[in-house]
C-alpha positions in Angstrom: -0.5 -32.8 15.7 0.7 -36.3 16.9 -1.0 -39.2 18.5 -2.4 -39.2 22.1 -0.6 -42.0 24.0 -1.5 -41.0 27.5 -2.9 -44.5 28.4 -0.4 -46.5 26.3 3.0 -47.1 28.1 6.0 -46.9 25.8 8.4 -49.8 25.3 10.8 -48.3 27.6 8.0 -48.3 30.2 6.4 -44.9 31.2 3.1 -43.2 30.6 2.4 -39.6 30.6 -0.1 -37.1 31.9 -3.2 -39.1 32.8 -1.2 -41.8 34.8 -0.1 -40.4 38.1 2.8 -42.6 38.3 6.0 -43.4 36.2 7.0 -47.0 35.5 10.7 -47.6 35.7 12.5 -49.7 33.1 13.3 -52.3 35.8 9.6 -52.8 36.5 8.9 -53.4 32.7 11.6 -55.9 32.8 10.3 -57.6 35.9 13.4 -56.7 37.9 11.7 -54.6 40.6 8.5 -52.9 41.8 6.7 -50.0 40.0 8.2 -46.8 41.4 5.7 -43.9 41.7 7.0 -40.5 40.8 5.5 -37.0 40.1 5.5 -36.1 36.4 7.2 -33.0 35.1 4.9 -29.8 34.8 6.1 -28.7 31.5 7.4 -30.0 28.1 10.4 -32.5 28.3 12.8 -34.0 25.8 12.2 -37.7 26.1 14.4 -39.4 23.5 17.3 -38.5 21.4 19.1 -40.5 18.6 22.6 -39.3 17.5 24.1 -42.3 15.8 23.0 -43.8 12.5 24.4 -45.6 9.5 23.5 -47.2 6.3 24.1 -50.8 5.6 23.7 -52.4 2.0 21.6 -49.5 1.1 19.3 -49.8 4.1 19.0 -46.9 6.5 19.8 -48.1 10.3 18.4 -45.3 12.2 18.0 -41.6 11.7 18.6 -38.7 14.0 15.6 -37.4 15.8 14.5 -35.5 19.0 11.4 -36.6 20.7 9.4 -34.1 22.9 6.6 -35.1 25.4 3.7 -33.0 26.9 3.3 -34.8 30.3 0.7 -32.2 31.7 -3.0 -32.4 31.5 -3.4 -29.4 29.3 -2.5 -28.8 25.7 0.7 -26.6 25.3 1.1 -23.8 22.6 4.4 -24.4 20.9 4.5 -21.1 19.1 7.0 -19.6 21.4 9.0 -22.7 21.9 12.6 -22.9 20.8 15.2 -25.8 20.3 18.9 -25.6 19.7 22.1 -27.8 20.0 24.3 -24.7 19.3 25.8 -24.0 22.7 29.6 -23.4 22.6 30.7 -21.9 25.9 34.3 -21.6 24.7 33.2 -18.8 22.3 30.4 -17.5 24.5 27.8 -18.8 22.1 24.6 -19.3 24.1 21.0 -19.6 23.2 20.0 -17.0 25.7 21.9 -14.3 23.7 19.1 -14.4 21.2 17.6 -11.5 23.2 21.1 -9.5 23.0 20.3 -7.4 20.0 20.0 -8.9 16.6 21.0 -12.6 16.9 23.8 -14.0 14.8 25.6 -17.5 14.6 28.4 -16.0 16.9 26.1 -15.0 19.5 23.1 -17.3 19.6 24.5 -20.1 17.6 23.2 -22.1 14.7 23.8 -22.6 11.0 27.5 -23.4 11.4 29.5 -26.4 12.7 26.4 -28.5 12.0 24.4 -26.8 14.7 20.9 -25.5 14.5 18.7 -22.9 16.3 14.9 -23.2 15.5 11.5 -22.6 16.8 8.1 -24.2 16.3 5.8 -22.5 13.9 3.1 -20.2 15.2 0.0 -22.0 15.9 1.5 -25.5 16.6 0.1 -27.3 19.7 1.2 -30.4 21.6 -1.8 -32.0 23.1 -1.9 -33.0 26.7 0.0 -36.3 27.0 1.1 -36.2 23.4 4.4 -36.9 21.9 6.2 -35.5 18.8 9.3 -36.3 16.9 11.6 -33.8 15.1 13.7 -35.3 12.3 17.3 -33.7 12.2 18.1 -34.9 8.8 14.7 -34.5 7.0 11.7 -36.7 6.5 13.1 -38.9 3.8 15.9 -40.4 5.7 13.6 -40.8 8.8 10.9 -42.7 6.7 13.7 -45.0 5.3 14.7 -45.7 8.9 11.4 -46.2 10.7 8.7 -46.6 8.0 6.8 -43.6 9.3 7.0 -39.9 9.0 8.0 -37.3 11.8 5.9 -34.5 13.1 8.4 -32.1 12.0 11.7 -31.8 10.1 14.5 -29.3 10.7 14.6 -28.6 7.0 13.1 -29.7 3.7 15.3 -32.5 2.4 13.1 -33.2 -0.9 13.4 -31.4 -4.2 9.9 -30.1 -3.6 8.3 -29.5 -0.3 6.2 -32.4 1.3 3.6 -32.5 3.8 5.9 -32.6 6.8 6.2 -29.1 8.2 9.6 -27.5 8.8 10.9 -25.9 12.0 11.4 -22.1 11.6 14.9 -20.7 11.6 15.2 -18.0 14.2 17.5 -15.8 12.0 18.7 -16.1 8.6 20.9 -19.2 8.3 20.4 -20.5 11.6 19.7 -23.9 10.1 20.9 -25.2 6.8 19.9 -27.7 4.4 17.3 -28.9 1.9 17.2 -28.8 -2.0 14.5 -26.3 -2.2 16.6 -23.9 -0.2 19.5 -24.5 -2.6 21.9 -25.3 0.4 23.8 -28.5 -0.4 27.0 -27.7 1.7 27.3 -31.0 3.8 29.6 -29.2 6.1 26.7 -27.1 7.6 23.9 -29.6 7.4 22.5 -30.3 11.0 23.9 -33.1 12.8 24.0 -34.2 16.5 27.5 -34.9 17.8 28.0 -38.5 18.9 30.6 -37.5 21.4 29.4 -34.4 23.3 26.3 -32.2 22.7 23.6 -30.4 24.6 20.0 -29.8 23.7 18.0 -26.9 25.1 14.2 -26.4 24.8 13.3 -22.9 25.9 10.7 -20.3 25.4 10.9 -16.6 24.6 8.2 -14.1 23.9 10.3 -12.2 21.3 10.5 -9.0 23.4 11.9 -9.8 27.0 15.4 -9.6 28.1 15.5 -13.0 29.4 14.4 -16.5 28.1 13.0 -19.3 30.2 14.4 -22.8 30.2 11.9 -25.6 29.4 14.2 -28.6 29.4 17.9 -29.3 29.1 20.0 -32.3 28.6 23.5 -33.1 27.4 25.9 -36.0 27.0 29.7 -36.4 26.9 32.2 -34.7 29.1 33.0 -31.6 27.2 32.3 -28.4 29.3 31.9 -26.4 26.1 28.5 -27.8 25.7 27.2 -27.0 29.2 25.0 -24.0 30.4 25.6 -21.6 33.3 23.6 -18.4 33.1 24.3 -17.6 36.8 24.3 -13.7 37.3 24.4 -12.9 33.5 22.6 -9.5 32.9 21.1 -8.7 29.6 19.1 -5.4 29.2 17.1 -5.1 32.6 17.1 -8.8 33.4 19.5 -10.9 35.4 19.4 -14.6 35.5 19.0 -16.7 38.7 21.6 -19.3 39.8 22.1 -22.3 37.5 23.9 -25.4 38.6 27.6 -25.0 38.2 28.9 -27.0 35.2 31.1 -29.0 37.4 28.1 -30.3 39.4 26.0 -31.0 36.3 25.6 -34.7 35.4 25.4 -35.8 31.8 23.1 -38.5 30.4 26.1 -40.5 29.7 29.8 -39.9 29.4 30.0 -42.5 26.5 28.4 -42.3 23.1 25.4 -44.3 22.1 25.9 -47.3 19.6 24.2 -47.8 16.4 20.5 -48.6 16.9 20.6 -47.1 20.5 19.2 -43.8 21.7 19.3 -41.7 24.8 15.9 -42.1 26.5 14.2 -40.8 29.6 13.2 -43.5 32.1 10.1 -41.6 33.0 8.4 -38.2 33.2 10.1 -37.6 36.6 12.9 -35.2 36.6 14.4 -36.8 39.7 15.9 -34.6 42.2 15.9 -31.5 39.9 15.6 -28.2 42.0 11.9 -27.2 41.5 12.1 -23.5 42.7 14.3 -20.4 42.4 15.7 -21.3 38.9 15.5 -20.0 35.4 12.9 -22.5 34.2 9.5 -22.0 32.9 7.9 -23.2 36.1 10.7 -22.2 38.3 12.8 -25.4 37.9 16.6 -25.1 37.6 16.8 -27.4 34.5 20.5 -27.6 34.9 20.2 -29.4 38.2 18.6 -32.6 37.0 20.9 -35.6 37.5 20.6 -36.8 33.9 22.6 -39.9 34.6 19.8 -41.3 36.9 16.7 -40.0 34.9 18.0 -41.0 31.4 19.6 -44.2 30.0 21.1 -45.5 26.8 18.3 -47.5 25.5 19.0 -50.7 23.5 16.5 -49.8 20.8 15.2 -46.6 19.1 11.6 -46.1 19.9 10.1 -43.1 17.6 6.4 -42.4 18.1 3.8 -43.2 15.6 3.2 -41.0 12.6 0.8 -38.0 13.4 -2.9 -38.7 12.2 -2.9 -35.1 10.9 0.1 -32.9 9.9 0.5 -29.3 11.1 0.2 -27.1 8.0 3.5 -26.9 6.2 4.6 -23.3 5.4 5.9 -22.1 2.2 9.7 -22.3 1.7 11.6 -19.4 0.2 14.5 -20.2 -1.9 15.8 -16.8 -2.7 14.9 -13.1 -2.7 16.5 -9.9 -3.9 16.0 -6.6 -5.8 17.1 -5.3 -9.1 18.9 -3.3 -9.6 20.9 -4.2 -6.4 21.7 -0.6 -5.5 18.9 1.6 -7.0 19.5 5.3 -7.4 17.2 8.2 -7.7 14.8 7.9 -10.7 14.9 4.1 -10.8 12.2 1.8 -10.1 13.2 -1.4 -8.2 11.9 -4.9 -8.9 11.4 -6.9 -5.7 11.2 -10.6 -6.3 11.4 -14.0 -4.4 11.5 -17.5 -5.4 9.1 -19.6 -3.1 7.8 -23.2 -3.2 5.0 -24.7 -1.3 3.3 -28.1 -0.8 0.0 -26.6 -1.1 -1.0 -24.0 -3.6 0.3 -20.5 -2.9 -2.5 -18.0 -2.3 -0.3 -15.0 -2.5 2.9 -13.2 -1.9 2.9 -9.6 -0.3 5.9 -7.4 -0.3 6.0 -5.0 2.7 8.2 -2.0 2.8 9.0 1.2 4.8 10.5 4.4 3.7 12.8 6.1 6.1 11.3 4.0 9.0 7.9 5.2 8.4 4.5 3.2 8.2 4.5 -0.2 6.6 3.2 -0.2 3.0 2.3 -3.3 1.0 2.6 -4.3 -2.7 0.7 -7.4 -4.0 3.1 -9.7 -5.6 2.5 -11.0 -9.2 3.2 -14.6 -10.1 6.0 -14.4 -12.6 6.1 -18.1 -13.2 8.9 -20.7 -12.3 8.0 -20.2 -8.5 8.9 -16.5 -8.7 6.9 -13.5 -7.4 7.6 -9.9 -7.9 6.4 -6.5 -7.4 7.6 -3.0 -8.6 8.6 -0.5 -5.9 8.3 3.2 -7.2 11.5 5.3 -7.7 12.6 7.1 -4.5 14.6 10.3 -4.0 18.3 10.1 -3.2 19.0 9.1 0.5 15.8 7.4 1.0 16.2 4.3 3.3 14.1 1.5 1.8 13.5 -1.6 4.0 11.4 -4.5 2.6 10.5 -8.1 3.2 8.1 -10.6 1.7 5.4 -12.8 3.3 3.9 -15.9 1.4 0.8 -17.7 2.3 -0.6 -21.0 1.1 -3.9 -22.9 0.8 -3.2 -24.7 4.1 -3.3 -21.4 6.0 0.5 -21.3 6.7 2.7 -18.3 6.2 6.4 -17.6 6.0 8.7 -14.6 5.4 11.7 -13.6 3.5 14.1 -13.2 5.2 13.2 -15.5 8.1 12.1 -13.7 11.3 11.0 -10.6 9.3 10.8 -7.7 10.0 13.6 -8.1 12.5 15.6 -9.2 9.4 14.9 -7.5 6.1 16.3 -6.6 2.7 16.8 -3.0 1.6 19.1 -0.3 0.4 19.6 3.5 0.8 18.7 5.2 -2.6 21.8 6.6 -4.3 22.4 9.8 -6.3 21.8 9.5 -9.9 25.2 8.9 -11.6 27.0 11.8 -13.1 26.9 11.2 -16.8 30.5 12.5 -17.0 31.8 10.1 -14.3 33.2 6.7 -15.0 34.3 5.4 -18.3 34.8 7.7 -21.2 32.5 7.8 -24.2 34.3 6.7 -27.3 33.0 6.0 -30.9 33.6 3.3 -33.4 34.0 5.4 -36.4 35.0 2.9 -39.2 35.1 -0.9 -39.7 36.6 -2.7 -42.6 35.4 -6.2 -42.9 36.2 -7.4 -46.5 39.6 -8.9 -47.3 42.3 -10.1 -44.9 45.0 -7.6 -44.7 42.4 -4.7 -44.9 40.4 -5.5 -41.9 40.5 -2.9 -39.1 38.4 -1.0 -36.4 38.9 2.6 -36.0 37.9 4.3 -32.7 37.7 8.0 -31.9 38.1 9.9 -28.7 36.1 13.2 -29.1 36.6 14.2 -25.5 38.6 17.2 -24.4 40.9 15.0 -22.2 43.0 11.8 -23.0 41.5 8.4 -22.3 43.5 5.6 -20.5 42.5 2.5 -22.3 43.8 0.0 -19.6 40.3 -1.2 -18.8 38.7 -1.1 -22.2 38.0 -4.3 -24.3 37.2 -5.1 -27.9 35.3 -8.2 -29.1 33.4 -9.7 -31.9 32.9 -13.0 -30.1 29.0 -12.8 -29.4 27.4 -16.4 -29.9 24.0 -16.2 -28.4 23.3 -20.0 -29.3 26.1 -21.0 -27.0 25.5 -18.3 -24.4 28.9 -16.7 -25.1 28.6 -13.0 -24.1 31.1 -10.3 -23.4 29.5 -9.3 -20.2 30.0 -12.7 -18.6 33.7 -11.7 -18.0 32.5 -10.3 -14.8 31.7 -13.9 -13.6 35.4 -14.5 -13.2 37.5 -17.4 -14.9 36.7 -16.1 -18.4 36.9 -18.8 -21.0 36.1 -19.5 -24.8 32.9 -21.1 -23.5 31.7 -18.0 -21.4 32.9 -14.9 -23.2 34.2 -16.3 -26.5 37.2 -15.5 -28.5 40.2 -17.7 -29.7 37.9 -19.9 -31.9 35.7 -19.6 -34.9 37.9 -16.8 -36.1 36.6 -14.6 -33.1 38.7 -12.5 -30.8 38.2 -11.0 -27.3 40.9 -8.5 -26.6 42.0 -6.0 -23.9 43.8 -2.7 -24.7 47.4 -2.8 -23.4 48.0 -1.4 -19.9 48.8 2.4 -20.0 47.8 2.7 -23.7 46.1 6.2 -24.1 44.0 8.0 -26.9 44.8 11.6 -26.9 42.0 14.1 -26.8 40.4 14.6 -30.2 42.5 11.7 -31.6 41.6 8.6 -33.6 43.2 5.1 -33.4 43.2 2.0 -35.6 43.4 -1.6 -34.5 44.4 -3.9 -37.3 42.8 -7.3 -37.3 45.4 -9.1 -39.4 48.6 -7.5 -37.9 50.7 -4.4 -38.7 52.7 -6.0 -41.5 49.6 -6.9 -43.4 48.1 -3.5 -42.7 51.0 -1.5 -43.8 51.4 -3.6 -47.0 47.8 -2.5 -47.9 47.7 1.0 -46.7 51.3 2.2 -46.7 51.5 3.1 -43.0 51.2 1.1 -39.7 48.3 1.0 -37.4 48.2 2.2 -33.8 47.6 -1.3 -32.6 47.5 -4.9 -33.9 45.3 -7.6 -32.5 48.3 -10.0 -32.3 52.0 -10.2 -33.5 52.0 -11.9 -36.7 55.6 -11.6 -37.5 58.3 -14.0 -36.5 60.1 -11.1 -34.8 58.1 -8.6 -32.6 57.8 -5.2 -34.0 57.2 -1.8 -32.3 53.4 -1.8 -32.9 51.7 -2.6 -29.5 49.7 -5.8 -29.5 46.2 -6.1 -27.9 46.3 -8.3 -24.8 44.5 -11.5 -24.7 41.9 -12.2 -21.8 42.4 -15.8 -21.3 44.7 -18.6 -22.5 48.4 -18.9 -23.3 50.8 -17.7 -25.9 49.7 -20.2 -28.4 46.0 -20.5 -27.8 44.2 -17.6 -26.4 41.3 -15.2 -26.6 42.8 -13.7 -29.7 44.3 -16.3 -31.7 44.3 -20.2 -31.9 47.4 -21.5 -33.9 47.1 -25.2 -33.0 44.5 -27.9 -33.0 42.2 -29.4 -35.7 41.0 -26.0 -36.8 43.7 -23.4 -36.4 41.8 -20.0 -36.0 43.2 -16.5 -36.6 41.0 -13.5 -36.0 38.8 -12.1 -39.0 35.6 -10.1 -39.1 32.8 -12.0 -40.8 31.5 -10.1 -43.8 28.1 -11.7 -43.7 26.9 -10.9 -40.1 28.9 -9.8 -37.0 28.8 -7.5 -34.0 31.9 -5.6 -32.6 31.6 -4.3 -29.1 33.9 -1.8 -27.4 33.3 -2.0 -23.6 34.8 -1.2 -20.3 35.4 -3.4 -17.2 37.5 -2.4 -14.2 38.5 -6.0 -13.5 36.6 -6.3 -10.2 33.0 -5.1 -10.5 30.3 -7.6 -11.5 29.2 -5.4 -14.4 30.6 -4.0 -17.6 29.9 -0.6 -19.3 29.0 -0.6 -23.0 31.1 2.2 -24.8 30.0 1.6 -28.4 29.0 -1.3 -30.9 28.3 -1.8 -34.3 26.1 -4.7 -36.0 26.0 -5.5 -39.6 24.0 -8.2 -41.4 23.7 -9.4 -45.0 19.9 -9.2 -45.7 20.2 -12.6 -47.2 21.7 -14.1 -44.1 19.5 -16.0 -41.6 22.2 -15.8 -38.9 20.9 -14.3 -35.6 23.5 -15.7 -33.3 25.3 -12.2 -32.9 22.2 -10.5 -31.6 21.8 -10.1 -27.8 19.9 -8.2 -25.1 21.2 -8.0 -21.5 18.0 -6.7 -20.0 17.5 -8.3 -16.7 20.6 -10.5 -16.7 22.2 -10.6 -13.3 25.8 -11.4 -12.3 26.5 -11.1 -8.7 24.6 -8.4 -7.1 24.3 -6.5 -10.4 21.3 -6.6 -12.7 21.5 -5.1 -16.2 19.0 -2.2 -17.0 16.6 -2.5 -20.0 17.9 -2.0 -23.5 16.6 -2.5 -26.9 19.0 -5.3 -27.7 20.9 -5.8 -30.9 18.6 -7.2 -33.7 17.8 -7.2 -37.4 15.8 -3.9 -37.1 18.9 -2.0 -36.0 21.7 -3.8 -37.7 23.3 -2.1 -40.7 21.4 -3.7 -43.6 23.9 -3.7 -46.5 27.0 -6.0 -46.9 30.3 -4.2 -47.6 32.2 -5.0 -50.8 35.9 -5.1 -51.3 37.4 -1.7 -51.1 34.5 -0.3 -49.1 34.1 0.0 -45.2 31.5 1.1 -42.8 31.8 4.8 -41.8 30.1 6.7 -39.1 28.4 9.8 -40.6 28.7 12.0 -37.6 29.1 11.9 -33.7 25.4 12.3 -32.9 24.5 8.4 -32.8 21.1 9.4 -34.2 18.1 8.7 -32.1 19.9 6.4 -29.6 18.3 6.1 -26.1 20.4 8.4 -23.9 19.6 7.4 -20.3 18.4 4.4 -18.3 20.5 1.8 -19.8 24.0 0.1 -19.6 26.3 2.4 -21.5 28.2 5.6 -20.5 25.9 8.0 -18.8 23.0 5.5 -19.1 23.1 5.3 -22.9 21.5 2.3 -24.6 24.2 1.5 -27.1 22.1 -1.4 -28.6 19.4 1.1 -29.6 21.3 3.1 -32.2 19.7 3.0 -35.7 23.0 2.1 -37.5 21.3 2.2 -41.0 21.0 6.0 -40.5 24.2 6.8 -38.6 26.6 4.7 -40.8 27.3 4.6 -44.5 29.6 2.6 -47.0 32.6 4.4 -48.3 36.0 3.6 -49.5 38.6 2.5 -46.8 39.9 5.4 -45.0 41.8 4.4 -41.9 43.3 7.2 -39.7 47.1 7.5 -39.8 49.0 7.6 -36.6 49.4 11.3 -35.2 49.6 12.0 -31.6 48.3 8.4 -31.4 48.0 6.0 -28.6 50.9 5.4 -26.3 52.0 3.5 -23.3 52.0 4.9 -19.9 54.9 6.2 -18.0 57.2 4.2 -15.8 55.9 2.4 -13.0 57.2 1.0 -9.6 57.0 -2.7 -8.9 55.2 -3.2 -5.7 53.8 -5.9 -3.4 51.4 -5.2 -0.5 49.8 -7.4 2.0 47.7 -6.7 5.1 49.2 -7.1 8.5 46.8 -9.9 9.7 46.3 -13.5 9.7 43.5 -15.4 8.0 41.4 -18.5 8.4 40.9 -20.5 5.3 38.7 -23.0 7.3 36.3 -20.2 8.0 36.0 -19.4 4.2 38.3 -16.3 4.5 40.6 -15.4 1.5 43.8 -13.3 1.7 44.1 -10.3 -0.6 47.5 -9.6 -2.1 48.0 -6.4 -3.9 50.8 -6.0 -6.6 51.8 -3.6 -9.4 54.1 -4.5 -12.3 55.4 -2.6 -15.2 54.6 -2.6 -19.0 56.0 -5.1 -21.4 57.0 -7.6 -18.5 56.5 -11.1 -17.4 54.8 -11.2 -14.0 54.3 -13.9 -11.6 52.8 -13.9 -8.1 53.7 -17.2 -6.2 53.2 -18.5 -2.7 56.2 -20.3 -1.2 56.4 -22.2 2.2 59.4 -21.5 4.7 61.5 -24.3 2.9 61.3 -22.4 -0.3 59.0 -24.9 -2.1 56.4 -23.5 -4.3 52.8 -23.8 -2.9 50.8 -22.3 -5.6 51.0 -19.7 -8.3 48.3 -17.0 -7.9 49.0 -15.0 -11.0 51.1 -15.4 -14.1 50.9 -12.8 -16.9 51.4 -15.6 -19.5 48.0 -17.0 -18.6 46.1 -14.2 -16.8 47.1 -11.3 -19.0 48.9 -8.0 -18.1 48.5 -6.8 -14.5 48.1 -3.2 -13.4 51.1 -0.9 -13.8 49.3 1.8 -11.9 50.4 2.1 -8.3 47.1 3.8 -7.5 45.0 0.9 -8.9 47.0 -2.3 -8.2 45.9 -5.7 -9.3 44.7 -8.0 -6.4 45.1 -11.7 -6.2 43.3 -13.7 -3.4 44.6 -16.8 -1.8 42.1 -19.2 -0.4 44.8 -21.4 1.6 44.8 -24.0 -1.0 47.9 -25.4 -2.8 48.1 -26.2 -6.4 46.4 -29.6 -5.8 43.4 -27.8 -4.2 44.4 -29.2 -0.8 44.3 -26.9 2.2 47.8 -26.1 3.5 48.7 -26.2 7.2 48.6 -23.2 9.5 51.9 -21.3 9.6 53.8 -18.5 7.8 54.2 -18.5 4.0 55.8 -16.1 1.5 54.2 -14.2 -1.1 56.8 -13.7 -4.0 56.4 -11.3 -6.9 58.8 -11.5 -9.8 58.7 -9.1 -12.8 61.0 -9.6 -15.7 61.5 -7.1 -18.5 60.7 -8.6 -21.8 63.3 -6.5 -23.6 66.3 -6.6 -21.2 65.6 -9.7 -19.2 66.2 -7.6 -16.0 64.2 -9.0 -13.0 62.7 -7.3 -10.0 61.5 -9.3 -6.9 59.4 -8.4 -3.9 58.4 -10.7 -1.0 55.9 -10.4 2.0 54.8 -12.7 4.6 51.3 -14.4 4.6 50.1 -16.2 7.9 47.5 -18.8 8.2 46.1 -18.9 11.7 44.3 -21.8 13.6 41.0 -22.0 15.1 40.0 -23.8 18.1 37.6 -26.4 17.1 34.3 -27.1 19.1 
């Protein structure tokens, strides 16, 4: 731990346990006699630095909290807690940690730059010894003082160092640190210069009441003061504390740069010694801090420890894949964990339906990742798990923190109904040679019609550039993420309301309906884009991103104008389904071909283990040379599906409809080359019926400053230009949330409205003021010019600041 300084008075003039007197600052300065006073019989906070700065690249001070053991015995710190998160206005108090599962709202910490931590198990402060806790990490502390602290609130370096971290008391009760991946400077710990309190307390982890060890505050805000008088939690009731109006702060004014709040001695003055809520019976709220503390002219951190307490491993993340396992699936449990000393192992503990704890030994998967496979469970089984890491220094840590009070887990779901969700469709013919002749034919062999509103078609795989169709679920799709609109590739969505009748087949022309009709003598069901100067009656596929000129289907401008075409040498065409909100897509069908002489592999892919949001893709074979159609088509010939069986394709446990692995089909045996034979329109595809324009908002306010977003539901109608905008009360546009010219067609189904979410920012990404705003939906019919408008109020509330 730290150094023993019992016989060496501090610069501010007081020794600790072995000296039975306290020397006042006046005595040290020669302004008066030495005053004897009894030392405290428990741990005390002895110095606090809140105000720091950097001048010409040099660190002037660093926030820290100093704690002293003035007694004649060593003190176990394993049950000692420290917090600055009191906010009486919202009833946020440290002692509410015993009131069920602790949260930021109840016990405080993790928000508003506050923290709530405890010392690691096994830590000891020797008799008469002193320790320092750096609030902002050891790096800044060392830059300011040329020495290291005993503890840091969080690891601030990119890799863990020798300085041990204080432990969070619940997930997120202290933020910060590169290894933790938390760089949000709005929540990094920080001691307020104007008003704050610090509470040192002890709790055994089970009792209804905590016991105060020491308490101090500065400033004049009543929101940081403590009064537990008569509060009952469980079977315990707190004894009287000193009323806040009678409590005395260290100082009503803030310290200046280079100063600190410092105790004059180990004497707590006239503090009430019995009948209170303190560890030794003291009423810690009764100390007249104005007489026992001072604003010291200089900061006086203790010397660095001769030997550091063992630094525990640091968990960066953890989770399970798939995120919501269902019956028949195993689950991969994994954590990312770092350590200053070598990790000796990671164990994954779990329970089933609240039963006995079972353990899986984790395997080192590389890149600081450890994992274990939990066997499949029956539907309805409640699985709870947590991880425990240990290192060569003998220290341990858990994910989540404070496990098993906090844990990961799921309730095992029912195996999905193979008939539920998107319908299975088949790509039945592809023509890839020529310009006017290129098309994709799709068949619906189901007994019911299929609404194609959420189905997509693309040939834009480019593995070298990480362009993959499934990345559409990341949000904000672009040419970089999902491809299309460049290199003659396309990424298209079927028009809203378009259906394929039961047993019917449709054709999508790649080059446009005029070119197609000129070649085959009839029009296709759909065209990728309108190639004529004047729109015709053939529905166009919808682009997924971009604008009317440059979008995910066609790029008409720029140095390399790009119109869609299917590459004859090597390509993959994918038909898939995405509902527009989920973090995963469902494969419907795909076809890959490759000229045997070509060395191109950029159109091959494998989604196995890829994670977006909370979804991780299941295993699949992946498209490759081994399952691509091996012969290049010649002019006049196209790729035809032989039958509907899909050969020996894997039928379960993957990412297609009903669990099919669409990448596993042996296309060389399920397709063949024959002359062009596109299907003529019959019952064909068609648009949906009429729809009712609608706008719906929830009857509530929202707080963008708290990270809240406001959902706005809206419904448009087919073949219309749709815009959803926010106006202020003076009629000025604040921001455009949706514009069909750029975002594609919205929903026309009242039962499945589109949803836009406003985060309270204007078009310049600046937060707007609290107050009422107007959501305005305008829908203009492309054919008639008729416009429908809907409006609804949206209210941004305010929050009382701490």
